[in-house]
C-alpha positions as CSV (number, residue, x, y, z in Angstrom):
1,M,-52.4,-93.6,-12.5
2,E,-49.2,-91.9,-14.0
3,S,-47.6,-94.1,-17.0
4,F,-44.7,-94.3,-18.9
5,V,-46.7,-95.2,-21.9
6,H,-47.3,-92.2,-24.2
7,L,-49.2,-92.8,-27.2
8,R,-49.4,-91.2,-30.7
9,K,-52.4,-91.4,-32.8
10,G,-53.5,-89.6,-35.9
11,T,-51.9,-86.3,-37.2
12,T,-49.6,-84.8,-34.6
13,P,-46.5,-82.4,-34.7
14,D,-43.1,-84.0,-34.3
15,R,-42.4,-81.9,-31.2
16,M,-44.7,-81.0,-28.4
17,H,-46.1,-77.2,-28.3
18,A,-44.2,-76.7,-31.7
19,D,-44.7,-76.8,-35.4
20,L,-48.3,-77.1,-35.1
21,G,-48.9,-76.6,-39.1
22,G,-52.2,-74.6,-38.5
23,L,-53.6,-77.2,-35.8
24,K,-54.9,-75.9,-32.4
25,D,-52.8,-77.1,-29.6
26,D,-55.2,-78.3,-26.6
27,E,-54.0,-80.0,-23.5
28,L,-56.2,-82.1,-21.5
29,G,-54.2,-83.0,-18.2
30,R,-54.6,-84.2,-14.9
31,G,-52.9,-82.6,-11.6
32,G,-52.5,-79.4,-13.2
33,F,-49.6,-79.7,-15.4
34,T,-47.7,-82.4,-13.6
35,G,-50.1,-85.7,-13.9
36,R,-51.1,-87.6,-17.0
37,T,-51.5,-85.5,-20.1
38,A,-53.0,-85.8,-23.6
39,Q,-52.5,-83.2,-26.5
40,L,-55.5,-82.8,-28.7
41,Y,-54.7,-81.3,-32.0
42,R,-57.9,-79.6,-33.4
43,R,-58.7,-77.8,-36.6
44,N,-60.8,-75.1,-34.7
45,D,-60.3,-72.7,-31.9
46,P,-61.3,-74.5,-28.6
47,V,-62.1,-71.3,-26.8
48,S,-64.7,-70.0,-29.5
49,Y,-67.8,-70.7,-27.4
50,R,-70.6,-69.0,-25.8
51,A,-71.1,-69.9,-22.0
52,V,-74.3,-70.1,-20.1
53,G,-74.5,-71.5,-16.4
54,P,-72.6,-71.5,-13.0
55,L,-69.2,-72.8,-14.7
56,A,-68.8,-69.8,-17.1
57,P,-65.8,-67.9,-17.2
58,V,-65.7,-64.6,-15.4
59,D,-63.6,-61.5,-16.1
60,V,-63.9,-58.3,-13.9
61,L,-61.7,-55.3,-13.4
62,A,-60.6,-54.6,-9.9
63,D,-61.4,-50.8,-10.4
64,A,-65.0,-51.7,-10.9
65,L,-65.3,-53.3,-7.5
66,K,-65.9,-51.1,-4.3
67,P,-64.4,-52.8,-1.1
68,T,-65.9,-51.0,1.9
69,D,-62.4,-50.1,3.1
70,S,-62.1,-47.8,0.1
71,T,-64.3,-45.3,1.3
72,D,-64.5,-46.3,5.2
73,A,-61.5,-46.4,7.4
74,A,-63.3,-49.0,9.3
75,G,-64.4,-50.9,6.3
76,S,-63.3,-54.4,5.1
77,P,-61.9,-56.1,1.8
78,L,-64.3,-57.3,-0.6
79,L,-64.7,-61.2,-1.0
80,L,-64.2,-62.1,-4.7
81,F,-64.1,-66.0,-4.7
82,S,-64.0,-68.7,-2.1
83,N,-64.0,-72.2,-1.6
84,A,-63.2,-74.6,1.6
85,D,-59.4,-74.1,1.1
86,C,-59.3,-70.3,0.6
87,R,-61.0,-66.7,0.3
88,I,-59.8,-64.4,-2.2
89,S,-60.3,-60.7,-1.6
90,L,-59.7,-57.3,-2.8
91,S,-58.8,-54.3,-0.6
92,R,-58.5,-50.7,-1.8
93,R,-57.4,-48.9,1.3
94,D,-56.0,-45.2,1.5
95,R,-56.5,-44.6,5.3
96,E,-54.9,-46.2,8.1
97,M,-56.7,-48.6,10.1
98,P,-58.5,-47.4,13.3
99,F,-58.3,-51.0,14.4
100,F,-56.1,-53.8,14.5
101,A,-56.7,-57.2,12.4
102,R,-56.1,-60.9,13.2
103,Y,-56.8,-63.3,10.5
104,I,-58.1,-66.5,12.6
105,D,-59.0,-69.1,9.8
106,G,-55.7,-69.1,8.1
107,D,-52.4,-67.6,6.6
108,L,-52.8,-64.3,4.6
109,L,-50.7,-63.7,1.5
110,S,-51.3,-60.4,-0.3
111,F,-50.1,-59.1,-3.4
112,V,-49.6,-55.0,-3.7
113,H,-51.1,-54.1,-7.1
114,K,-50.8,-50.4,-6.4
115,G,-49.5,-48.0,-3.6
116,S,-47.0,-48.2,-0.5
117,G,-47.2,-48.0,3.0
118,L,-46.5,-49.6,6.4
119,L,-47.7,-52.7,8.2
120,E,-47.3,-52.7,11.8
121,T,-47.1,-56.2,13.1
122,E,-46.2,-58.0,16.5
123,F,-43.0,-58.9,15.0
124,G,-42.2,-55.4,14.1
125,P,-42.7,-52.9,11.2
126,L,-42.9,-54.0,7.6
127,R,-42.7,-51.5,4.8
128,Y,-44.5,-52.6,1.6
129,R,-44.5,-51.2,-2.4
130,E,-45.9,-52.0,-5.4
131,G,-45.2,-55.6,-6.5
132,D,-44.5,-56.8,-3.1
133,W,-45.9,-60.1,-1.5
134,V,-46.9,-59.5,1.8
135,Y,-47.1,-62.7,4.1
136,V,-48.8,-62.5,7.5
137,P,-49.2,-65.8,9.8
138,K,-52.5,-67.1,11.0
139,A,-53.5,-65.3,14.1
140,C,-50.8,-62.5,14.0
141,T,-51.9,-59.1,14.9
142,F,-51.3,-56.2,12.5
143,R,-52.4,-52.6,11.6
144,Q,-52.1,-51.1,7.7
145,I,-51.0,-47.5,7.3
146,P,-51.0,-46.7,3.7
147,D,-48.9,-44.0,2.3
148,S,-51.1,-43.6,-0.9
149,E,-54.2,-45.6,-2.1
150,T,-53.3,-49.3,-1.9
151,T,-54.8,-52.1,-3.8
152,L,-54.3,-55.6,-2.7
153,L,-55.4,-58.9,-3.9
154,M,-55.5,-61.0,-0.6
155,I,-55.5,-64.8,-0.5
156,E,-56.3,-66.3,2.9
157,S,-55.6,-70.1,3.1
158,T,-57.2,-72.4,5.7
159,E,-53.9,-74.3,6.0
160,E,-50.4,-72.9,6.0
161,F,-48.8,-71.5,3.3
162,R,-45.3,-72.9,2.5
163,V,-42.4,-72.4,0.1
164,P,-42.6,-75.3,-2.5
165,P,-39.8,-77.9,-2.4
166,A,-36.9,-76.7,-4.5
167,G,-36.4,-80.3,-6.1
168,P,-33.3,-80.4,-8.6
169,L,-32.9,-76.5,-8.4
170,G,-32.0,-76.5,-4.9
171,R,-30.6,-73.2,-3.8
172,H,-31.0,-71.8,-7.3
173,F,-34.9,-72.0,-6.7
174,P,-36.6,-68.9,-8.1
175,F,-37.8,-67.8,-4.6
176,D,-34.4,-66.9,-2.9
177,P,-35.2,-66.4,0.9
178,N,-32.3,-64.1,1.3
179,R,-34.4,-61.5,-0.8
180,M,-37.2,-61.5,1.9
181,T,-37.7,-58.5,4.2
182,V,-38.3,-59.8,7.8
183,P,-39.2,-57.4,10.6
184,E,-37.2,-56.1,13.4
185,P,-38.9,-55.9,16.9
186,A,-40.2,-52.4,17.8
187,A,-42.6,-52.5,20.8
188,M,-45.1,-49.7,20.7
189,D,-46.1,-47.6,23.5
190,D,-49.7,-46.6,24.4
191,D,-50.8,-43.6,22.9
192,G,-53.3,-42.5,25.5
193,R,-56.3,-44.6,24.4
194,D,-58.6,-46.2,26.9
195,E,-58.5,-49.3,24.9
196,Y,-57.3,-50.9,21.5
197,E,-59.6,-52.9,19.4
198,V,-58.2,-56.1,17.7
199,R,-60.7,-57.4,14.9
200,L,-60.6,-61.1,14.6
201,V,-61.3,-61.8,10.9
202,H,-63.1,-65.2,10.5
203,E,-66.1,-67.3,9.2
204,G,-69.4,-65.9,10.6
205,G,-67.3,-62.9,12.4
206,P,-65.9,-60.6,12.8
207,T,-65.0,-60.6,16.5
208,A,-63.8,-57.9,18.4
209,L,-61.4,-58.0,21.3
210,F,-60.4,-54.9,23.5
211,Y,-57.3,-54.6,25.2
212,P,-56.3,-51.7,27.8
213,H,-52.7,-51.7,26.4
214,H,-51.2,-51.6,23.0
215,P,-51.4,-55.0,21.2
216,L,-48.1,-54.5,19.6
217,D,-46.1,-54.5,22.8
218,V,-43.3,-57.4,21.5
219,V,-39.8,-56.4,22.5
220,G,-38.1,-59.7,20.8
221,W,-39.0,-62.9,19.0
222,Q,-37.1,-65.9,17.6
223,G,-38.6,-68.7,15.5
224,D,-39.5,-69.7,12.0
225,N,-43.0,-68.5,11.9
226,F,-43.0,-64.7,10.9
227,P,-44.3,-62.2,8.5
228,F,-42.4,-61.0,5.5
229,T,-42.2,-59.3,2.3
230,F,-40.8,-60.4,-1.1
231,N,-40.9,-58.1,-4.3
232,I,-41.6,-59.9,-7.5
233,A,-38.8,-58.0,-9.1
234,D,-36.4,-60.3,-7.0
235,Y,-38.1,-63.5,-8.3
236,N,-35.9,-65.5,-10.6
237,V,-37.6,-66.7,-13.8
238,V,-36.9,-70.2,-15.0
239,L,-36.4,-70.1,-18.8
240,S,-36.3,-72.6,-22.0
241,D,-35.8,-71.9,-25.5
242,T,-37.2,-74.9,-27.1
243,V,-40.6,-75.2,-25.4
244,H,-43.2,-73.0,-23.4
245,L,-42.8,-74.3,-19.8
246,P,-45.9,-75.1,-17.8
247,A,-47.3,-72.6,-15.2
248,T,-46.2,-74.9,-12.3
249,V,-42.7,-74.0,-13.1
250,H,-43.4,-70.6,-11.7
251,L,-44.7,-71.7,-8.5
252,F,-44.0,-69.2,-5.5
253,M,-45.9,-70.5,-2.4
254,Q,-48.6,-73.2,-1.8
255,A,-51.1,-74.4,0.8
256,T,-53.2,-77.4,0.8
257,G,-55.4,-77.0,-2.3
258,V,-54.0,-73.6,-3.3
259,Y,-51.0,-72.6,-5.6
260,V,-49.6,-69.2,-6.1
261,M,-47.4,-68.4,-9.1
262,N,-45.6,-65.4,-10.5
263,F,-45.8,-65.0,-14.4
264,L,-43.2,-62.2,-15.1
265,P,-41.4,-60.6,-18.0
266,K,-39.2,-63.1,-19.8
267,R,-37.3,-63.9,-22.8
268,A,-39.4,-65.5,-25.3
269,E,-38.7,-69.0,-26.7
270,S,-36.5,-68.6,-29.6
271,A,-36.1,-72.2,-31.2
272,P,-37.7,-72.2,-34.6
273,G,-41.5,-73.4,-34.7
274,T,-41.8,-73.3,-31.0
275,E,-45.1,-71.9,-29.7
276,T,-44.3,-68.7,-27.5
277,I,-47.7,-68.4,-25.9
278,P,-49.3,-71.2,-23.4
279,W,-51.4,-73.8,-25.1
280,Y,-55.0,-74.1,-24.9
281,H,-56.1,-76.2,-21.7
282,R,-59.0,-76.8,-19.6
283,N,-57.1,-77.5,-16.4
284,A,-59.1,-80.6,-15.5
285,D,-58.5,-80.5,-11.7
286,Y,-58.0,-77.0,-10.9
287,D,-59.7,-73.6,-11.1
288,E,-57.5,-70.9,-12.1
289,I,-57.5,-67.1,-11.2
290,A,-55.1,-64.7,-13.3
291,F,-54.7,-61.3,-11.9
292,F,-53.2,-59.0,-14.4
293,H,-50.8,-56.6,-12.7
294,G,-49.6,-55.2,-16.2
295,G,-47.3,-55.3,-18.9
296,D,-47.8,-56.6,-22.3
297,M,-48.0,-59.8,-24.6
298,Y,-46.1,-59.3,-28.0
299,G,-46.7,-55.5,-27.8
300,V,-50.4,-55.7,-26.8
301,P,-51.0,-54.0,-23.5
302,M,-52.3,-56.2,-20.6
303,P,-55.5,-54.7,-18.8
304,P,-54.0,-53.8,-15.4
305,G,-56.4,-55.0,-12.7
306,L,-58.1,-57.5,-14.9
307,I,-59.4,-60.4,-12.7
308,S,-60.0,-63.4,-14.7
309,H,-61.7,-66.7,-13.5
310,A,-61.2,-70.1,-15.4
311,P,-63.3,-72.9,-13.7
312,Q,-61.8,-76.4,-14.2
313,G,-63.0,-78.3,-17.2
314,V,-63.5,-75.1,-19.1
315,H,-61.2,-74.3,-22.1
316,H,-59.2,-70.9,-21.9
317,G,-56.2,-69.4,-23.3
318,A,-54.9,-66.4,-25.6
319,P,-57.2,-66.1,-28.6
320,E,-56.0,-67.3,-32.0
321,K,-55.2,-63.6,-33.1
322,M,-52.9,-63.3,-30.6
323,R,-51.2,-66.7,-31.3
324,E,-50.9,-65.7,-35.1
325,R,-49.5,-62.0,-34.1
326,A,-46.7,-64.0,-32.0
327,R,-45.7,-66.2,-34.7
328,R,-45.5,-63.1,-37.1
329,K,-43.7,-61.0,-34.6
330,R,-41.2,-63.5,-33.3
331,D,-38.2,-62.2,-34.9
332,E,-39.0,-58.6,-33.9
333,I,-40.2,-59.1,-30.4
334,S,-38.0,-61.3,-28.3
335,H,-39.5,-60.7,-24.9
336,I,-42.9,-61.3,-23.4
337,G,-43.7,-58.4,-21.0
338,W,-46.5,-59.8,-18.9
339,T,-46.9,-59.4,-15.1
340,T,-49.6,-61.8,-14.0
341,I,-50.3,-63.3,-10.5
342,A,-51.9,-66.8,-10.8
343,V,-53.8,-68.6,-8.1
344,D,-54.9,-72.4,-8.9
345,T,-57.2,-74.2,-6.5
346,R,-58.1,-77.9,-6.2
347,R,-61.7,-77.2,-5.1
348,R,-64.1,-75.1,-7.2
349,L,-64.2,-71.3,-6.6
350,I,-67.5,-69.5,-6.1
351,P,-67.6,-66.1,-7.4
352,S,-69.2,-63.6,-5.1
353,P,-72.5,-61.7,-6.2
354,E,-70.2,-58.5,-6.5
355,V,-68.0,-60.0,-8.8
356,L,-71.0,-61.9,-11.1
357,A,-72.5,-58.3,-11.0
358,N,-69.5,-56.7,-12.7
359,N,-68.7,-59.6,-15.1
360,L,-67.5,-58.1,-18.3
361,G,-68.6,-61.4,-20.0
362,A,-72.2,-61.0,-18.9
363,H,-72.7,-57.6,-20.6
């Protein structure tokens, strides 16, 4: 139940997320950051705890994980996290696929962390590069041909990915569709093989189909269901100088129970007293995945390839030393240089055994 009543009890600052006077700003909210909310002002750091059990936060470096496609051209991405709405995987391919892939259980949205190359699709060829989002519709056939070793964070949804409603921003919404790259049809000829394998990726699979002709033989297409790429350099960041805006402002695409956001370099909030680092929170209704692509936070480098999982109901946020540094340095450092991909899910995510075996917090 949403309410227009906002109560204030005890010692609180005059402005939300500002002028804390040494208190710790902790948000307990519903519906991500869009429902009913309580700001709790604490004496102590809420992320100063020791976690034991299945809902403990997880931090793992992508470079420590070994997808089979990193050593075997016929290999597969490595499953990282999953629930009934999505599967999040990691790929590190440096050789062309000897087969064609078709994801059957849902749409595929992949972020290019490293590398460049070509995606051959039924709709035509798509070049990709670092910082690209690559969208492939459910059941679309494709083949990846890397120019160099390519690291992908792959998000497979069981329902369609959609661009969120633009709302009051209208055509000024951060995701400008004019900046998408959409393939032109280019039917491919047979290359002398007896048959072509199309690998169906699905729960309980894979299944292999073998065609006597090239599967990418499309000479033309029309409609509004197609693959595309979109680079984060073309994503427009929404800013405020007087309050640090919630994560949902940076929403890129969404599916049922799955929300994908871009946290990109931006000007730091400049109004005196305004906190420039996201407040502590425990996102009561969503699990959160943060994939650190690179950049820095107030001059402190972000670890590229770090994958962080914060289960719903568990406090997380930048440590207090980082917040103190941000306050001291606000006159010297006017920009936040982070580049982070975030995935929020309604249902709890289950970490894979490989992720748990490489959890930095467990060592």
